[in-house]
C-alpha positions in Angstrom: 89.7 80.0 91.2 88.3 78.2 93.8 88.7 78.5 97.4 90.4 74.5 96.4 93.1 76.2 95.2 96.8 75.9 97.0 96.7 79.8 96.3 95.9 80.7 99.8 93.4 83.5 101.0 94.2 85.6 103.3 92.2 87.8 105.6 92.9 91.7 105.9 94.7 91.5 109.0 96.3 88.1 107.5 100.1 87.6 106.8 101.4 87.7 103.5 103.6 84.9 101.8 107.4 85.5 102.3 107.6 85.5 98.6 111.5 84.8 99.4 110.3 81.2 100.0 106.7 81.1 99.7 106.5 81.9 95.9 104.7 80.8 93.4 102.7 78.3 96.1 101.0 77.5 92.4 102.8 76.6 89.7 100.5 77.0 87.2 99.7 80.3 88.3 103.1 81.4 88.7 103.8 85.4 90.4 99.9 84.8 92.3 101.0 84.7 95.7 97.9 85.3 97.5 94.2 85.5 97.2 92.0 87.8 99.1 88.0 89.2 99.1 88.1 92.9 99.0 91.8 95.4 99.4 92.0 97.4 102.5 94.7 100.7 102.5 96.6 98.9 105.7 96.8 95.3 104.0 98.0 97.2 100.3 100.9 99.0 102.4 101.7 95.9 104.1 102.2 94.5 100.5 104.2 97.1 99.1 107.1 96.4 102.1 107.3 92.5 100.8 107.4 93.4 97.4 103.5 92.0 96.3 100.9 94.4 94.9 97.8 93.4 94.1 96.1 93.3 90.0 92.9 92.0 89.2 89.3 92.6 87.5 85.9 94.0 88.4 83.9 90.6 89.7 87.3 89.3 90.2 88.7 88.1 94.1 91.6 90.2 94.8 94.9 88.7 93.2 98.1 89.3 94.8 101.7 89.2 93.3 105.2 88.8 92.9 105.8 88.0 89.7 109.6 86.6 88.7 111.2 88.6 86.5 110.6 91.7 88.1 109.8 94.7 85.7 112.2 97.8 86.6 113.3 100.8 85.7 117.1 102.5 86.6 116.2 106.6 86.6 119.4 107.0 84.7 119.1 104.0 82.0 115.7 106.6 81.0 116.1 106.5 77.2 115.5 109.8 75.9 115.4 110.2 72.5 116.8 113.1 70.2 113.2 113.8 68.8 111.9 113.0 72.6 114.2 116.0 74.1 113.3 118.1 71.3 109.7 117.5 72.2 110.7 118.4 76.4 112.8 121.0 75.0 109.6 122.7 74.1 108.1 121.9 77.4 111.0 124.2 78.7 110.4 126.9 76.7 106.0 126.5 77.3 104.8 129.3 79.8 101.8 127.5 79.3 103.1 124.0 80.6 103.5 122.9 83.7 104.4 119.5 85.8 102.2 119.4 88.9 102.8 116.9 91.8 100.0 115.8 94.0 98.2 118.3 92.3 95.0 116.7 91.7 95.6 112.4 93.1 91.9 112.0 92.5 91.9 113.3 88.8 94.8 111.0 87.6 93.8 107.5 89.0 90.8 108.2 87.8 92.2 109.4 84.2 93.9 105.9 84.8 90.7 104.1 85.0 89.1 105.2 82.3 91.1 106.3 79.3 90.5 104.0 76.6 93.8 102.0 75.5 94.7 100.6 72.4 94.4 96.7 72.7 93.1 96.9 76.2 89.3 95.6 76.9 88.1 97.6 80.3 90.4 98.4 83.0 92.4 96.3 86.4 91.3 100.3 88.0 88.4 98.9 90.1 86.6 100.9 92.5 88.3 99.3 94.9 92.2 99.8 93.7 90.9 103.4 93.7 89.2 103.6 97.0 92.5 102.2 98.4 94.8 103.5 96.7 93.7 107.5 97.6 94.2 106.4 101.6 97.8 105.9 100.1 97.9 109.2 99.0 96.2 110.5 102.1 98.8 108.9 103.8 101.8 109.9 101.6 102.5 106.8 100.4 101.4 107.7 96.9 101.8 110.3 94.5 100.9 111.6 91.1 103.0 113.7 88.5 101.4 115.2 85.9 101.8 117.3 82.7 98.7 120.2 83.0 98.7 122.7 79.6 96.9 125.7 79.8 95.8 124.9 83.0 94.0 122.2 81.9 95.4 118.1 82.1 97.6 116.0 79.4 98.4 113.2 80.9 100.7 111.7 84.0 100.8 109.2 86.3 100.4 108.2 90.7 102.7 105.7 91.9 103.2 104.3 95.3 106.4 105.8 97.7 108.1 104.4 100.6 111.2 105.0 102.4 114.3 105.9 98.8 111.7 103.4 97.1 108.7 103.5 94.2 106.5 101.9 92.7 105.0 103.0 89.4 101.1 102.2 88.8 99.5 103.5 86.3 99.4 106.3 83.1 97.6 107.8 80.8 97.7 110.5 78.3 95.7 113.1 76.0 97.8 115.0 74.1 101.8 113.0 72.8 103.8 112.0 75.2 102.2 113.8 77.7 103.0 110.1 80.6 106.1 110.0 78.9 106.6 113.8 80.0 105.8 113.1 83.3 107.7 109.6 83.8 111.0 112.4 82.5 110.3 114.1 85.3 109.6 111.2 87.8 112.6 109.8 86.4 115.0 112.8 86.8 113.7 113.1 90.0 114.3 110.1 91.2 117.8 110.3 89.9 118.7 113.9 91.4 117.7 112.5 95.0 119.1 109.1 94.6 115.9 106.7 94.1 118.5 104.3 92.4 115.4 101.9 90.9 111.2 102.5 89.6 109.3 99.4 90.4 107.5 98.8 87.1 105.8 95.7 87.6 105.3 93.5 85.0 106.9 94.1 81.7 105.6 95.5 78.6 106.9 96.6 75.4 106.4 100.3 76.4 108.7 100.0 79.3 110.8 98.0 77.1 111.0 101.2 75.1 111.6 103.5 77.4 114.5 101.9 79.5 112.7 99.3 81.5 113.9 95.6 82.5 113.8 92.9 84.2 115.7 91.3 86.8 115.2 89.0 89.0 112.4 89.1 92.2 115.4 88.3 94.9 117.9 91.0 93.7 114.6 93.2 93.6 113.6 91.9 96.8 117.0 92.8 98.2 116.8 96.5 96.9 113.6 96.3 98.4 114.9 95.8 101.8 117.4 97.9 102.0 115.9 101.4 100.2 112.5 100.7 102.3 114.6 100.4 105.8 115.8 104.3 105.7 114.0 106.4 107.5 113.9 109.0 105.4 111.5 110.1 102.9 112.0 112.3 100.1 110.2 116.1 100.0 107.9 115.4 97.3 107.7 119.1 95.0 109.5 119.5 91.6 108.2 121.1 88.4 108.9 120.6 84.7 112.8 122.6 85.7 114.0 118.5 86.8 113.6 117.9 82.7 116.5 119.9 82.4 118.7 116.7 83.1 117.5 115.2 79.8 118.6 117.9 77.1 
């Protein structure tokens, strides 16, 4: 990508294009809204409030996206199969198993960055991404949910949260279904707290299997505007007891 592209280059204090009125500046790259040299935490927070997120690889400029359609997961639609219910019951009974929230954000995001995935070469979670999201965590705008067994982290996820809006970012697993268990806990907690929608950004078969589905970008932005305008911020503390919702 060159600076001659129709996609705007932004400085850290520059305003983002409005994804409602200035979406898809280059029709050849739908959903790509803007580009920047670096990723700043304050800029990242502003992006989320507008329904924009970064997704790029090492040695690329920062690419800012607002795709249409947008993949989302409604917590009440989280798919729990009979076999997964059995897994959840085992977790509930296992005294060595815990769900921990914000216990070790650094460990979770580093694991998301370094855990190999089938069909994936490398990671989009660069050092710059780690630094920026860690700053959001320090400012209580990012959170981690992880499954521990015998004090060893097995899997988990990290996300961004603003008001009544949750943006899922990345998951990792070191044992069967461990990231899915963390997501089940997050969905149950969101359901109980009235968080109606989790942003999943882009569609994947795995997300579809869990109940995710695409919605129109405008519908997503309408929901985002309502969910982030609230001054109510849920208290990010829960444990594996929330999994009872799915049993």
